[in-house]
N, CA, C and O atoms as a Maestro MAE file, in Angstrom:
{
 s_m_m2io_version
 :::
 2.0.0
}

f_m_ct {
 s_m_title
 :::
 protein
 m_atom[324] {
  # First column is atom index #
  i_m_mmod_type
  r_m_x_coord
  r_m_y_coord
  r_m_z_coord
  i_m_residue_number
  s_m_chain_name
  s_m_pdb_residue_name
  s_m_pdb_atom_name
  i_m_atomic_number
  :::
  1 25 33.703 1.708 151.804 1 A "UNK " " N  " 7
  2 3 34.938 0.789 151.984 1 A "UNK " " CA " 6
  3 2 35.859 1.346 150.826 1 A "UNK " " C  " 6
  4 15 37.051 1.549 151.057 1 A "UNK " " O  " 8
  5 25 35.348 1.576 149.663 2 A "UNK " " N  " 7
  6 3 36.284 2.140 148.520 2 A "UNK " " CA " 6
  7 2 36.608 3.422 148.813 2 A "UNK " " C  " 6
  8 15 37.769 3.710 148.523 2 A "UNK " " O  " 8
  9 25 35.946 4.296 149.301 3 A "UNK " " N  " 7
  10 3 36.357 5.614 149.755 3 A "UNK " " CA " 6
  11 2 37.445 5.569 150.704 3 A "UNK " " C  " 6
  12 15 38.394 6.341 150.561 3 A "UNK " " O  " 8
  13 25 37.397 4.586 151.841 4 A "UNK " " N  " 7
  14 3 38.417 4.550 152.770 4 A "UNK " " CA " 6
  15 2 39.674 4.085 152.211 4 A "UNK " " C  " 6
  16 15 40.726 4.535 152.664 4 A "UNK " " O  " 8
  17 25 39.672 3.185 151.221 5 A "UNK " " N  " 7
  18 3 40.913 2.572 150.430 5 A "UNK " " CA " 6
  19 2 41.349 3.927 149.654 5 A "UNK " " C  " 6
  20 15 42.543 4.210 149.760 5 A "UNK " " O  " 8
  21 25 40.665 4.666 149.008 6 A "UNK " " N  " 7
  22 3 41.133 5.631 148.309 6 A "UNK " " CA " 6
  23 2 41.794 6.875 149.086 6 A "UNK " " C  " 6
  24 15 42.761 7.530 148.696 6 A "UNK " " O  " 8
  25 25 41.016 7.068 150.341 7 A "UNK " " N  " 7
  26 3 41.713 7.863 151.321 7 A "UNK " " CA " 6
  27 2 43.085 7.463 151.727 7 A "UNK " " C  " 6
  28 15 44.002 8.284 151.742 7 A "UNK " " O  " 8
  29 25 43.240 6.234 152.051 8 A "UNK " " N  " 7
  30 3 44.512 5.632 152.439 8 A "UNK " " CA " 6
  31 2 45.454 5.676 151.438 8 A "UNK " " C  " 6
  32 15 46.633 5.820 151.763 8 A "UNK " " O  " 8
  33 25 45.097 5.560 150.083 9 A "UNK " " N  " 7
  34 3 46.231 5.577 148.974 9 A "UNK " " CA " 6
  35 2 46.560 7.076 148.889 9 A "UNK " " C  " 6
  36 15 47.731 7.420 148.730 9 A "UNK " " O  " 8
  37 25 45.605 7.952 148.985 10 A "UNK " " N  " 7
  38 3 45.970 9.361 148.794 10 A "UNK " " CA " 6
  39 2 46.870 9.795 149.920 10 A "UNK " " C  " 6
  40 15 47.761 10.610 149.680 10 A "UNK " " O  " 8
  41 25 46.686 9.262 151.250 11 A "UNK " " N  " 7
  42 3 47.447 9.571 152.233 11 A "UNK " " CA " 6
  43 2 48.870 9.061 152.137 11 A "UNK " " C  " 6
  44 15 49.828 9.708 152.558 11 A "UNK " " O  " 8
  45 25 48.959 7.940 151.596 12 A "UNK " " N  " 7
  46 3 50.282 7.156 151.410 12 A "UNK " " CA " 6
  47 2 51.028 7.976 150.493 12 A "UNK " " C  " 6
  48 15 52.221 8.144 150.744 12 A "UNK " " O  " 8
  49 25 50.447 8.603 149.306 13 A "UNK " " N  " 7
  50 3 51.039 9.506 148.306 13 A "UNK " " CA " 6
  51 2 51.550 10.709 148.897 13 A "UNK " " C  " 6
  52 15 52.653 11.178 148.616 13 A "UNK " " O  " 8
  53 25 50.639 11.267 149.822 14 A "UNK " " N  " 7
  54 3 50.888 12.631 150.507 14 A "UNK " " CA " 6
  55 2 52.236 12.425 151.469 14 A "UNK " " C  " 6
  56 15 53.171 13.226 151.456 14 A "UNK " " O  " 8
  57 25 52.199 11.366 152.210 15 A "UNK " " N  " 7
  58 3 53.342 11.108 152.999 15 A "UNK " " CA " 6
  59 2 54.675 10.966 152.142 15 A "UNK " " C  " 6
  60 15 55.707 11.570 152.433 15 A "UNK " " O  " 8
  61 25 54.550 10.108 151.058 16 A "UNK " " N  " 7
  62 3 55.748 9.938 150.307 16 A "UNK " " CA " 6
  63 2 56.278 11.098 149.705 16 A "UNK " " C  " 6
  64 15 57.490 11.271 149.582 16 A "UNK " " O  " 8
  65 25 55.260 12.051 149.252 17 A "UNK " " N  " 7
  66 3 55.828 13.449 148.758 17 A "UNK " " CA " 6
  67 2 56.307 14.198 149.797 17 A "UNK " " C  " 6
  68 15 57.352 14.777 149.501 17 A "UNK " " O  " 8
  69 25 55.892 14.405 150.975 18 A "UNK " " N  " 7
  70 3 56.358 15.149 152.104 18 A "UNK " " CA " 6
  71 2 57.832 14.555 152.516 18 A "UNK " " C  " 6
  72 15 58.760 15.331 152.744 18 A "UNK " " O  " 8
  73 25 57.964 13.358 152.585 19 A "UNK " " N  " 7
  74 3 59.267 12.706 152.910 19 A "UNK " " CA " 6
  75 2 60.253 13.072 151.843 19 A "UNK " " C  " 6
  76 15 61.403 13.406 152.130 19 A "UNK " " O  " 8
  77 25 59.841 13.014 150.696 20 A "UNK " " N  " 7
  78 3 60.711 13.346 149.612 20 A "UNK " " CA " 6
  79 2 61.189 14.846 149.540 20 A "UNK " " C  " 6
  80 15 62.333 15.143 149.196 20 A "UNK " " O  " 8
  81 25 60.349 15.654 149.847 21 A "UNK " " N  " 7
  82 3 60.722 17.219 149.886 21 A "UNK " " CA " 6
  83 2 61.621 17.255 151.107 21 A "UNK " " C  " 6
  84 15 62.707 17.822 150.981 21 A "UNK " " O  " 8
  85 25 61.298 16.718 152.275 22 A "UNK " " N  " 7
  86 3 62.059 16.799 153.437 22 A "UNK " " CA " 6
  87 2 63.510 16.163 153.181 22 A "UNK " " C  " 6
  88 15 64.521 16.647 153.689 22 A "UNK " " O  " 8
  89 25 63.521 15.116 152.407 23 A "UNK " " N  " 7
  90 3 64.921 14.460 152.262 23 A "UNK " " CA " 6
  91 2 65.743 15.294 151.051 23 A "UNK " " C  " 6
  92 15 66.962 15.135 150.983 23 A "UNK " " O  " 8
  93 25 65.103 16.136 150.148 24 A "UNK " " N  " 7
  94 3 65.628 16.897 149.501 24 A "UNK " " CA " 6
  95 2 66.196 18.134 150.100 24 A "UNK " " C  " 6
  96 15 67.226 18.665 149.686 24 A "UNK " " O  " 8
  97 25 65.543 18.532 151.006 25 A "UNK " " N  " 7
  98 3 66.004 19.804 151.834 25 A "UNK " " CA " 6
  99 2 67.047 19.532 152.757 25 A "UNK " " C  " 6
  100 15 67.790 20.459 153.081 25 A "UNK " " O  " 8
  101 25 67.236 18.226 153.298 26 A "UNK " " N  " 7
  102 3 68.338 17.690 154.123 26 A "UNK " " CA " 6
  103 2 69.478 17.652 153.301 26 A "UNK " " C  " 6
  104 15 70.584 18.008 153.708 26 A "UNK " " O  " 8
  105 25 69.221 17.153 151.932 27 A "UNK " " N  " 7
  106 3 70.495 17.050 151.132 27 A "UNK " " CA " 6
  107 2 70.980 18.318 150.559 27 A "UNK " " C  " 6
  108 15 72.180 18.538 150.391 27 A "UNK " " O  " 8
  109 25 70.021 19.175 150.251 28 A "UNK " " N  " 7
  110 3 70.635 20.617 149.778 28 A "UNK " " CA " 6
  111 2 70.971 21.417 150.712 28 A "UNK " " C  " 6
  112 15 71.966 22.086 150.432 28 A "UNK " " O  " 8
  113 25 70.394 21.660 152.007 29 A "UNK " " N  " 7
  114 3 70.662 22.746 152.870 29 A "UNK " " CA " 6
  115 2 71.662 22.127 154.051 29 A "UNK " " C  " 6
  116 15 72.371 22.882 154.715 29 A "UNK " " O  " 8
  117 25 71.657 20.926 154.218 30 A "UNK " " N  " 7
  118 3 72.421 20.345 155.398 30 A "UNK " " CA " 6
  119 2 73.548 19.466 154.779 30 A "UNK " " C  " 6
  120 15 74.348 18.894 155.520 30 A "UNK " " O  " 8
  121 25 73.617 19.352 153.393 31 A "UNK " " N  " 7
  122 3 74.498 18.479 152.913 31 A "UNK " " CA " 6
  123 2 74.776 17.247 153.382 31 A "UNK " " C  " 6
  124 15 75.908 16.805 153.577 31 A "UNK " " O  " 8
  125 25 73.449 16.521 153.618 32 A "UNK " " N  " 7
  126 3 73.447 15.138 154.179 32 A "UNK " " CA " 6
  127 2 73.720 14.173 152.998 32 A "UNK " " C  " 6
  128 15 73.578 14.491 151.818 32 A "UNK " " O  " 8
  129 25 74.090 13.070 153.402 33 A "UNK " " N  " 7
  130 3 74.524 12.014 152.334 33 A "UNK " " CA " 6
  131 2 73.081 11.460 151.711 33 A "UNK " " C  " 6
  132 15 72.168 11.014 152.406 33 A "UNK " " O  " 8
  133 25 73.065 11.551 150.583 34 A "UNK " " N  " 7
  134 3 71.905 11.210 149.723 34 A "UNK " " CA " 6
  135 2 71.519 9.791 149.879 34 A "UNK " " C  " 6
  136 15 70.323 9.525 150.000 34 A "UNK " " O  " 8
  137 25 72.535 8.717 149.891 35 A "UNK " " N  " 7
  138 3 72.264 7.478 150.139 35 A "UNK " " CA " 6
  139 2 71.421 7.102 151.452 35 A "UNK " " C  " 6
  140 15 70.452 6.345 151.491 35 A "UNK " " O  " 8
  141 25 71.940 7.720 152.398 36 A "UNK " " N  " 7
  142 3 71.397 7.404 153.804 36 A "UNK " " CA " 6
  143 2 70.019 8.022 154.114 36 A "UNK " " C  " 6
  144 15 69.151 7.437 154.762 36 A "UNK " " O  " 8
  145 25 69.887 9.360 153.549 37 A "UNK " " N  " 7
  146 3 68.680 9.891 153.785 37 A "UNK " " CA " 6
  147 2 67.561 9.106 152.908 37 A "UNK " " C  " 6
  148 15 66.411 8.894 153.293 37 A "UNK " " O  " 8
  149 25 68.091 8.726 151.697 38 A "UNK " " N  " 7
  150 3 66.965 7.894 150.793 38 A "UNK " " CA " 6
  151 2 66.628 6.660 151.651 38 A "UNK " " C  " 6
  152 15 65.440 6.377 151.805 38 A "UNK " " O  " 8
  153 25 67.500 5.974 152.169 39 A "UNK " " N  " 7
  154 3 67.243 4.692 153.016 39 A "UNK " " CA " 6
  155 2 66.322 4.996 154.083 39 A "UNK " " C  " 6
  156 15 65.339 4.274 154.254 39 A "UNK " " O  " 8
  157 25 66.554 6.032 154.846 40 A "UNK " " N  " 7
  158 3 65.649 6.391 155.949 40 A "UNK " " CA " 6
  159 2 64.307 6.820 155.468 40 A "UNK " " C  " 6
  160 15 63.295 6.543 156.112 40 A "UNK " " O  " 8
  161 25 64.274 7.468 154.391 41 A "UNK " " N  " 7
  162 3 62.940 8.016 153.552 41 A "UNK " " CA " 6
  163 2 62.057 6.729 153.338 41 A "UNK " " C  " 6
  164 15 60.872 6.648 153.662 41 A "UNK " " O  " 8
  165 25 62.828 5.702 152.726 42 A "UNK " " N  " 7
  166 3 62.115 4.620 152.138 42 A "UNK " " CA " 6
  167 2 61.590 3.936 153.491 42 A "UNK " " C  " 6
  168 15 60.406 3.602 153.433 42 A "UNK " " O  " 8
  169 25 62.209 3.684 154.620 43 A "UNK " " N  " 7
  170 3 61.800 3.117 155.775 43 A "UNK " " CA " 6
  171 2 60.621 3.763 156.220 43 A "UNK " " C  " 6
  172 15 59.618 3.099 156.480 43 A "UNK " " O  " 8
  173 25 60.647 5.010 156.333 44 A "UNK " " N  " 7
  174 3 59.400 5.920 156.853 44 A "UNK " " CA " 6
  175 2 58.214 5.701 155.988 44 A "UNK " " C  " 6
  176 15 57.160 5.328 156.505 44 A "UNK " " O  " 8
  177 25 58.305 5.904 154.717 45 A "UNK " " N  " 7
  178 3 57.349 5.661 153.668 45 A "UNK " " CA " 6
  179 2 56.717 4.287 153.953 45 A "UNK " " C  " 6
  180 15 55.519 4.169 154.212 45 A "UNK " " O  " 8
  181 25 57.578 3.252 153.891 46 A "UNK " " N  " 7
  182 3 57.041 1.843 154.078 46 A "UNK " " CA " 6
  183 2 56.416 1.644 155.348 46 A "UNK " " C  " 6
  184 15 55.383 0.975 155.368 46 A "UNK " " O  " 8
  185 25 56.880 2.122 156.427 47 A "UNK " " N  " 7
  186 3 56.182 1.948 157.681 47 A "UNK " " CA " 6
  187 2 54.907 2.621 157.719 47 A "UNK " " C  " 6
  188 15 53.977 2.029 158.268 47 A "UNK " " O  " 8
  189 25 54.723 3.722 157.241 48 A "UNK " " N  " 7
  190 3 53.603 4.529 157.079 48 A "UNK " " CA " 6
  191 2 52.549 3.884 156.168 48 A "UNK " " C  " 6
  192 15 51.357 3.973 156.462 48 A "UNK " " O  " 8
  193 25 52.939 3.274 155.128 49 A "UNK " " N  " 7
  194 3 52.086 2.559 154.350 49 A "UNK " " CA " 6
  195 2 51.547 1.089 154.979 49 A "UNK " " C  " 6
  196 15 50.428 0.621 154.769 49 A "UNK " " O  " 8
  197 25 52.484 0.541 155.707 50 A "UNK " " N  " 7
  198 3 52.162 -0.691 156.557 50 A "UNK " " CA " 6
  199 2 51.172 -0.403 157.604 50 A "UNK " " C  " 6
  200 15 50.206 -1.143 157.795 50 A "UNK " " O  " 8
  201 25 51.399 0.665 158.287 51 A "UNK " " N  " 7
  202 3 50.408 0.900 159.283 51 A "UNK " " CA " 6
  203 2 49.097 1.384 158.782 51 A "UNK " " C  " 6
  204 15 48.090 1.252 159.479 51 A "UNK " " O  " 8
  205 25 49.061 1.873 157.749 52 A "UNK " " N  " 7
  206 3 47.705 2.390 156.994 52 A "UNK " " CA " 6
  207 2 47.036 1.190 156.476 52 A "UNK " " C  " 6
  208 15 45.813 1.060 156.513 52 A "UNK " " O  " 8
  209 25 47.946 0.196 155.927 53 A "UNK " " N  " 7
  210 3 47.202 -0.975 155.430 53 A "UNK " " CA " 6
  211 2 46.748 -1.768 156.515 53 A "UNK " " C  " 6
  212 15 45.665 -2.330 156.353 53 A "UNK " " O  " 8
  213 25 47.410 -1.949 157.695 54 A "UNK " " N  " 7
  214 3 47.086 -2.624 158.957 54 A "UNK " " CA " 6
  215 2 45.724 -1.961 159.472 54 A "UNK " " C  " 6
  216 15 44.757 -2.634 159.829 54 A "UNK " " O  " 8
  217 25 45.754 -0.763 159.468 55 A "UNK " " N  " 7
  218 3 44.459 0.010 159.941 55 A "UNK " " CA " 6
  219 2 43.316 -0.365 159.127 55 A "UNK " " C  " 6
  220 15 42.254 -0.677 159.666 55 A "UNK " " O  " 8
  221 25 43.475 -0.356 157.751 56 A "UNK " " N  " 7
  222 3 42.286 -0.625 156.660 56 A "UNK " " CA " 6
  223 2 41.931 -2.178 156.956 56 A "UNK " " C  " 6
  224 15 40.751 -2.526 156.982 56 A "UNK " " O  " 8
  225 25 42.823 -2.964 157.146 57 A "UNK " " N  " 7
  226 3 42.585 -4.442 157.350 57 A "UNK " " CA " 6
  227 2 41.707 -4.679 158.660 57 A "UNK " " C  " 6
  228 15 40.755 -5.458 158.606 57 A "UNK " " O  " 8
  229 25 42.028 -4.009 159.827 58 A "UNK " " N  " 7
  230 3 41.284 -4.018 160.886 58 A "UNK " " CA " 6
  231 2 39.928 -3.531 160.811 58 A "UNK " " C  " 6
  232 15 39.022 -4.116 161.404 58 A "UNK " " O  " 8
  233 25 39.714 -2.393 160.051 59 A "UNK " " N  " 7
  234 3 38.410 -1.822 159.679 59 A "UNK " " CA " 6
  235 2 37.644 -2.688 158.782 59 A "UNK " " C  " 6
  236 15 36.444 -2.869 158.994 59 A "UNK " " O  " 8
  237 25 38.264 -3.252 157.769 60 A "UNK " " N  " 7
  238 3 37.650 -4.243 156.836 60 A "UNK " " CA " 6
  239 2 37.160 -5.500 157.709 60 A "UNK " " C  " 6
  240 15 36.001 -5.883 157.552 60 A "UNK " " O  " 8
  241 25 37.886 -6.068 158.499 61 A "UNK " " N  " 7
  242 3 37.520 -7.081 159.327 61 A "UNK " " CA " 6
  243 2 36.375 -6.860 160.154 61 A "UNK " " C  " 6
  244 15 35.395 -7.604 160.184 61 A "UNK " " O  " 8
  245 25 36.544 -5.692 160.905 62 A "UNK " " N  " 7
  246 3 35.236 -5.272 161.878 62 A "UNK " " CA " 6
  247 2 34.109 -5.271 160.984 62 A "UNK " " C  " 6
  248 15 33.118 -5.931 161.298 62 A "UNK " " O  " 8
  249 25 34.130 -4.590 159.867 63 A "UNK " " N  " 7
  250 3 32.819 -4.478 159.063 63 A "UNK " " CA " 6
  251 2 32.362 -5.816 158.642 63 A "UNK " " C  " 6
  252 15 31.173 -6.112 158.760 63 A "UNK " " O  " 8
  253 25 33.251 -6.671 158.144 64 A "UNK " " N  " 7
  254 3 32.994 -8.105 157.720 64 A "UNK " " CA " 6
  255 2 32.214 -8.863 158.778 64 A "UNK " " C  " 6
  256 15 31.136 -9.404 158.532 64 A "UNK " " O  " 8
  257 25 32.864 -8.881 160.086 65 A "UNK " " N  " 7
  258 3 32.334 -9.400 161.197 65 A "UNK " " CA " 6
  259 2 30.971 -8.968 161.531 65 A "UNK " " C  " 6
  260 15 30.113 -9.781 161.876 65 A "UNK " " O  " 8
  261 25 30.743 -7.672 161.436 66 A "UNK " " N  " 7
  262 3 29.511 -7.060 161.729 66 A "UNK " " CA " 6
  263 2 28.429 -7.390 160.739 66 A "UNK " " C  " 6
  264 15 27.266 -7.543 161.114 66 A "UNK " " O  " 8
  265 25 28.829 -7.515 159.353 67 A "UNK " " N  " 7
  266 3 27.741 -8.027 158.429 67 A "UNK " " CA " 6
  267 2 27.543 -9.492 158.672 67 A "UNK " " C  " 6
  268 15 26.391 -9.922 158.739 67 A "UNK " " O  " 8
  269 25 28.400 -10.165 158.787 68 A "UNK " " N  " 7
  270 3 28.162 -11.580 159.037 68 A "UNK " " CA " 6
  271 2 27.472 -11.820 160.375 68 A "UNK " " C  " 6
  272 15 26.738 -12.801 160.494 68 A "UNK " " O  " 8
  273 25 27.646 -11.072 161.271 69 A "UNK " " N  " 7
  274 3 26.913 -11.296 162.525 69 A "UNK " " CA " 6
  275 2 25.382 -10.789 162.285 69 A "UNK " " C  " 6
  276 15 24.505 -11.402 162.894 69 A "UNK " " O  " 8
  277 25 25.054 -9.845 161.545 70 A "UNK " " N  " 7
  278 3 23.648 -9.545 161.236 70 A "UNK " " CA " 6
  279 2 23.098 -10.411 160.432 70 A "UNK " " C  " 6
  280 15 21.888 -10.615 160.523 70 A "UNK " " O  " 8
  281 25 23.901 -11.109 159.460 71 A "UNK " " N  " 7
  282 3 23.132 -12.226 158.613 71 A "UNK " " CA " 6
  283 2 22.848 -13.571 159.378 71 A "UNK " " C  " 6
  284 15 21.996 -14.374 158.998 71 A "UNK " " O  " 8
  285 25 23.668 -13.751 160.533 72 A "UNK " " N  " 7
  286 3 23.414 -15.003 161.322 72 A "UNK " " CA " 6
  287 2 22.170 -14.520 162.116 72 A "UNK " " C  " 6
  288 15 21.289 -15.360 162.301 72 A "UNK " " O  " 8
  289 25 22.016 -13.443 162.539 73 A "UNK " " N  " 7
  290 3 20.840 -12.914 163.247 73 A "UNK " " CA " 6
  291 2 19.535 -12.970 162.466 73 A "UNK " " C  " 6
  292 15 18.476 -13.355 162.961 73 A "UNK " " O  " 8
  293 25 19.693 -12.540 161.152 74 A "UNK " " N  " 7
  294 3 18.610 -12.623 160.321 74 A "UNK " " CA " 6
  295 2 18.288 -14.108 160.003 74 A "UNK " " C  " 6
  296 15 17.089 -14.381 159.938 74 A "UNK " " O  " 8
  297 25 19.113 -15.028 159.812 75 A "UNK " " N  " 7
  298 3 18.918 -16.391 159.576 75 A "UNK " " CA " 6
  299 2 18.313 -16.919 160.778 75 A "UNK " " C  " 6
  300 15 17.375 -17.695 160.597 75 A "UNK " " O  " 8
  301 25 18.604 -16.698 161.799 76 A "UNK " " N  " 7
  302 3 18.197 -17.154 163.268 76 A "UNK " " CA " 6
  303 2 16.615 -16.768 163.337 76 A "UNK " " C  " 6
  304 15 15.728 -17.589 163.572 76 A "UNK " " O  " 8
  305 25 16.403 -15.326 163.083 77 A "UNK " " N  " 7
  306 3 14.954 -14.845 163.053 77 A "UNK " " CA " 6
  307 2 14.184 -15.677 162.125 77 A "UNK " " C  " 6
  308 15 13.085 -16.088 162.497 77 A "UNK " " O  " 8
  309 25 14.656 -15.994 160.889 78 A "UNK " " N  " 7
  310 3 13.937 -16.673 159.883 78 A "UNK " " CA " 6
  311 2 13.584 -18.054 160.148 78 A "UNK " " C  " 6
  312 15 12.509 -18.539 159.796 78 A "UNK " " O  " 8
  313 25 14.566 -18.739 160.821 79 A "UNK " " N  " 7
  314 3 14.451 -20.037 161.220 79 A "UNK " " CA " 6
  315 2 13.444 -20.226 162.225 79 A "UNK " " C  " 6
  316 15 12.692 -21.200 162.188 79 A "UNK " " O  " 8
  317 25 13.383 -19.287 163.185 80 A "UNK " " N  " 7
  318 3 12.495 -19.282 164.391 80 A "UNK " " CA " 6
  319 2 11.136 -19.063 164.007 80 A "UNK " " C  " 6
  320 15 10.312 -19.482 164.820 80 A "UNK " " O  " 8
  321 25 10.643 -18.455 162.867 81 A "UNK " " N  " 7
  322 3 9.398 -18.401 162.576 81 A "UNK " " CA " 6
  323 2 8.868 -19.460 162.089 81 A "UNK " " C  " 6
  324 15 7.674 -19.470 161.789 81 A "UNK " " O  " 8
  :::
 }
 m_bond[323] {
  # First column is bond index #
  i_m_from
  i_m_to
  i_m_order
  :::
  1 1 2 1
  2 2 3 1
  3 3 4 2
  4 3 5 1
  5 5 6 1
  6 6 7 1
  7 7 8 2
  8 7 9 1
  9 9 10 1
  10 10 11 1
  11 11 12 2
  12 11 13 1
  13 13 14 1
  14 14 15 1
  15 15 16 2
  16 15 17 1
  17 17 18 1
  18 18 19 1
  19 19 20 2
  20 19 21 1
  21 21 22 1
  22 22 23 1
  23 23 24 2
  24 23 25 1
  25 25 26 1
  26 26 27 1
  27 27 28 2
  28 27 29 1
  29 29 30 1
  30 30 31 1
  31 31 32 2
  32 31 33 1
  33 33 34 1
  34 34 35 1
  35 35 36 2
  36 35 37 1
  37 37 38 1
  38 38 39 1
  39 39 40 2
  40 39 41 1
  41 41 42 1
  42 42 43 1
  43 43 44 2
  44 43 45 1
  45 45 46 1
  46 46 47 1
  47 47 48 2
  48 47 49 1
  49 49 50 1
  50 50 51 1
  51 51 52 2
  52 51 53 1
  53 53 54 1
  54 54 55 1
  55 55 56 2
  56 55 57 1
  57 57 58 1
  58 58 59 1
  59 59 60 2
  60 59 61 1
  61 61 62 1
  62 62 63 1
  63 63 64 2
  64 63 65 1
  65 65 66 1
  66 66 67 1
  67 67 68 2
  68 67 69 1
  69 69 70 1
  70 70 71 1
  71 71 72 2
  72 71 73 1
  73 73 74 1
  74 74 75 1
  75 75 76 2
  76 75 77 1
  77 77 78 1
  78 78 79 1
  79 79 80 2
  80 79 81 1
  81 81 82 1
  82 82 83 1
  83 83 84 2
  84 83 85 1
  85 85 86 1
  86 86 87 1
  87 87 88 2
  88 87 89 1
  89 89 90 1
  90 90 91 1
  91 91 92 2
  92 91 93 1
  93 93 94 1
  94 94 95 1
  95 95 96 2
  96 95 97 1
  97 97 98 1
  98 98 99 1
  99 99 100 2
  100 99 101 1
  101 101 102 1
  102 102 103 1
  103 103 104 2
  104 103 105 1
  105 105 106 1
  106 106 107 1
  107 107 108 2
  108 107 109 1
  109 109 110 1
  110 110 111 1
  111 111 112 2
  112 111 113 1
  113 113 114 1
  114 114 115 1
  115 115 116 2
  116 115 117 1
  117 117 118 1
  118 118 119 1
  119 119 120 2
  120 119 121 1
  121 121 122 1
  122 122 123 1
  123 123 124 2
  124 123 125 1
  125 125 126 1
  126 126 127 1
  127 127 128 2
  128 127 129 1
  129 129 130 1
  130 130 131 1
  131 131 132 2
  132 131 133 1
  133 133 134 1
  134 134 135 1
  135 135 136 2
  136 135 137 1
  137 137 138 1
  138 138 139 1
  139 139 140 2
  140 139 141 1
  141 141 142 1
  142 142 143 1
  143 143 144 2
  144 143 145 1
  145 145 146 1
  146 146 147 1
  147 147 148 2
  148 147 149 1
  149 149 150 1
  150 150 151 1
  151 151 152 2
  152 151 153 1
  153 153 154 1
  154 154 155 1
  155 155 156 2
  156 155 157 1
  157 157 158 1
  158 158 159 1
  159 159 160 2
  160 159 161 1
  161 161 162 1
  162 162 163 1
  163 163 164 2
  164 163 165 1
  165 165 166 1
  166 166 167 1
  167 167 168 2
  168 167 169 1
  169 169 170 1
  170 170 171 1
  171 171 172 2
  172 171 173 1
  173 173 174 1
  174 174 175 1
  175 175 176 2
  176 175 177 1
  177 177 178 1
  178 178 179 1
  179 179 180 2
  180 179 181 1
  181 181 182 1
  182 182 183 1
  183 183 184 2
  184 183 185 1
  185 185 186 1
  186 186 187 1
  187 187 188 2
  188 187 189 1
  189 189 190 1
  190 190 191 1
  191 191 192 2
  192 191 193 1
  193 193 194 1
  194 194 195 1
  195 195 196 2
  196 195 197 1
  197 197 198 1
  198 198 199 1
  199 199 200 2
  200 199 201 1
  201 201 202 1
  202 202 203 1
  203 203 204 2
  204 203 205 1
  205 205 206 1
  206 206 207 1
  207 207 208 2
  208 207 209 1
  209 209 210 1
  210 210 211 1
  211 211 212 2
  212 211 213 1
  213 213 214 1
  214 214 215 1
  215 215 216 2
  216 215 217 1
  217 217 218 1
  218 218 219 1
  219 219 220 2
  220 219 221 1
  221 221 222 1
  222 222 223 1
  223 223 224 2
  224 223 225 1
  225 225 226 1
  226 226 227 1
  227 227 228 2
  228 227 229 1
  229 229 230 1
  230 230 231 1
  231 231 232 2
  232 231 233 1
  233 233 234 1
  234 234 235 1
  235 235 236 2
  236 235 237 1
  237 237 238 1
  238 238 239 1
  239 239 240 2
  240 239 241 1
  241 241 242 1
  242 242 243 1
  243 243 244 2
  244 243 245 1
  245 245 246 1
  246 246 247 1
  247 247 248 2
  248 247 249 1
  249 249 250 1
  250 250 251 1
  251 251 252 2
  252 251 253 1
  253 253 254 1
  254 254 255 1
  255 255 256 2
  256 255 257 1
  257 257 258 1
  258 258 259 1
  259 259 260 2
  260 259 261 1
  261 261 262 1
  262 262 263 1
  263 263 264 2
  264 263 265 1
  265 265 266 1
  266 266 267 1
  267 267 268 2
  268 267 269 1
  269 269 270 1
  270 270 271 1
  271 271 272 2
  272 271 273 1
  273 273 274 1
  274 274 275 1
  275 275 276 2
  276 275 277 1
  277 277 278 1
  278 278 279 1
  279 279 280 2
  280 279 281 1
  281 281 282 1
  282 282 283 1
  283 283 284 2
  284 283 285 1
  285 285 286 1
  286 286 287 1
  287 287 288 2
  288 287 289 1
  289 289 290 1
  290 290 291 1
  291 291 292 2
  292 291 293 1
  293 293 294 1
  294 294 295 1
  295 295 296 2
  296 295 297 1
  297 297 298 1
  298 298 299 1
  299 299 300 2
  300 299 301 1
  301 301 302 1
  302 302 303 1
  303 303 304 2
  304 303 305 1
  305 305 306 1
  306 306 307 1
  307 307 308 2
  308 307 309 1
  309 309 310 1
  310 310 311 1
  311 311 312 2
  312 311 313 1
  313 313 314 1
  314 314 315 1
  315 315 316 2
  316 315 317 1
  317 317 318 1
  318 318 319 1
  319 319 320 2
  320 319 321 1
  321 321 322 1
  322 322 323 1
  323 323 324 2
  :::
 }
}
């Protein structure tokens, strides 16, 4: 679980860096407005982080339910004996 969280964090950093480089290229080479490209870049990075966090929460919830289900099964077996 910790490794998955670390991977999501590194992935978010990678996306943020790539978007920043792309934003800089747009401003330098295509003379785009810095304010609007920064706003779009912020939205892209925020959405990416939110999607990654949602995926992490779904994974964590599934793992938690699996663990709780196995504990209930263990408890039922112990009580049946």
